[in-house]
Phi, psi and omega in degrees: 000312185297319185289319177300313177302317181300320175306308187298313184298314183295321177295326180290314176308308182302311179305320184292316176293325172300313175305319180299317181295320185294324179295321177291327178294315184296319177297321181292325179289325178275324194238337180062217180254053182276158182299333191279322182291326177304329184284323184288310185299321179293323183289336178277340183303316189288307177304327178292330180293313189291325182296314186288326181278321188254303197281297181281350183259270196282324182295313185291319181293311183298327181285324180298318179301308185289317182295322179295315174306311181295323181302313183288318187276321186246003183080175180305312179307314181291316188293316178302324180293320170296325174295322180286329174295321175288322183292321177295307186301318184291328181289322182287303186301309180290341173293311180298324175289332176295309178305308180305316182295324176290322182283334186251023177303320179296325180283331175294311178292330177296323183286321189282345185248007184305326179289333179289343181260358175294147185297331184274003187280131176282358185258136179280157177282119186240106178295333177293319172299323181295315186297322180291318183293322183295324183295313187291320179295323180294320188286326181270356179296330170299347178301319183292331180289319178296317179292319179300320175294312173311317179303313182292316177300319179300317183301315181296322180288324174305314189288339176262020171062039170248112186243327187303300186298311178300333174288329180278351183296331176291333171297320183297324180290319179294317184293322187290311185292325182285310186287312176298318185292316183293319182295312178291324179297312181298321181297321186272337173198101182291347177273004185051047181278201182286338175296327178296340180285341176288329178294318180294324175304315181289331175294328182289328174292320179296322178293321173309302176314309182291325176299327174283311191285334178301335183267353186300318183298317181287335172290320173299318184290339180274357177104008185270143182224127181282136167211131189291143180216116185263359177289070193276354177279069182232145179304319180297320175294320179292325172300319181291317174298328171289324178287336181291328187302300176303319175293336171290317185290324182292326183267350183286326183301312186286324185286316178300318173305321182293320178299311180291331172297321179302315180300309180300322175299320180303327173283342183290318179160171183292133185095340183303318181296320181289319177295319173298329179282327171298317183289321181297321183284332174296325185290326188283346176290310182291325175303323181291318189283319186261328185262299190289306182297329181250352184242293186298309175301323175304314179299324181297314181299333175274353186292317179309312187285318185292332184290333181252341186275343181270057170249165175306135185084001179235029185292329175303310175305317184295315182295317179293317174302316180299313182292320178300315180298319181293322184290329181292321184288324182279325186267339176284313189292315189311304181294339183276329178277354179297325173302319180294319176304324181269000182072014184262359181262131179241135182302129179309134173075001189298325180287316174304316177301316180299324175289325176295319177292318182297319178304319188285352172309321187276354173296112185275173182292129179261000000 
């Protein structure tokens, strides 16, 4: 079961990264390294940071472990009750976070652009750029609410050994943000000026909504029915919150570093944030192919089982699950990484990507 799930998930992760690269190529072709594109990427950093820290990181990992144990120890009724509590808690808390983020957006942008106002910064302070960034931060902040709920839905499906659609949900985000954003961007500004980026900001929210709703049919098939439950003084809820703490600390180093890099880049000069984001996306494609698809996701697919079997008296099942995960993780990457080690592997589409990014160098600020 784990090997089959790993194959599906690996293909889905790779498809998501390819679509993400296509989205960046579209941005590079339309806007290049313009100052307005810098504003878009900077505005997306904060909700994306919260997504990586809480939604698709700590929350999802902690929920899968606790939900799997509850499913085996208390049955479906108890597990679905815990799911309803967490869905309600996440919806309420992230709604408050979203409202707070919308209200304090000017201060968030002031912090992110603080280096551009320093005396040693080569970039001039531009109130028009700041105003556009604040607007896009407010538009994109609901994204964190949607992906938090999507992460919980993904955790429920993974615990029921459904891996395909949750892994494909990121593809729906990319498609929704590209199609929705491009349609609204062209409608708002057919010349693809700065106003069209507001359409792409709305497209991010559309993509988040697509990432959530695409999992609903699979969730319904496994028997889940949502009912609001505000009884949050529950041992399962407390356990999830306790497990989230170390996971947030572990992932915060990388994610905060990404935001700080963007802050420095914004102060360097026009287009620096854009080119940094394009380079980061190019780096993500081989990482997804060789590390996440062949290493991280196999262990993730074994997580629901290991979450409940590692109890006293179940050491044999625990060792078997750990051994299967280790074999899958250790044996798949080496033969696939051999072409890269010999220098014979060229990243698919890298030449066309290079041409798209090179052409966009000459795209001036619109």
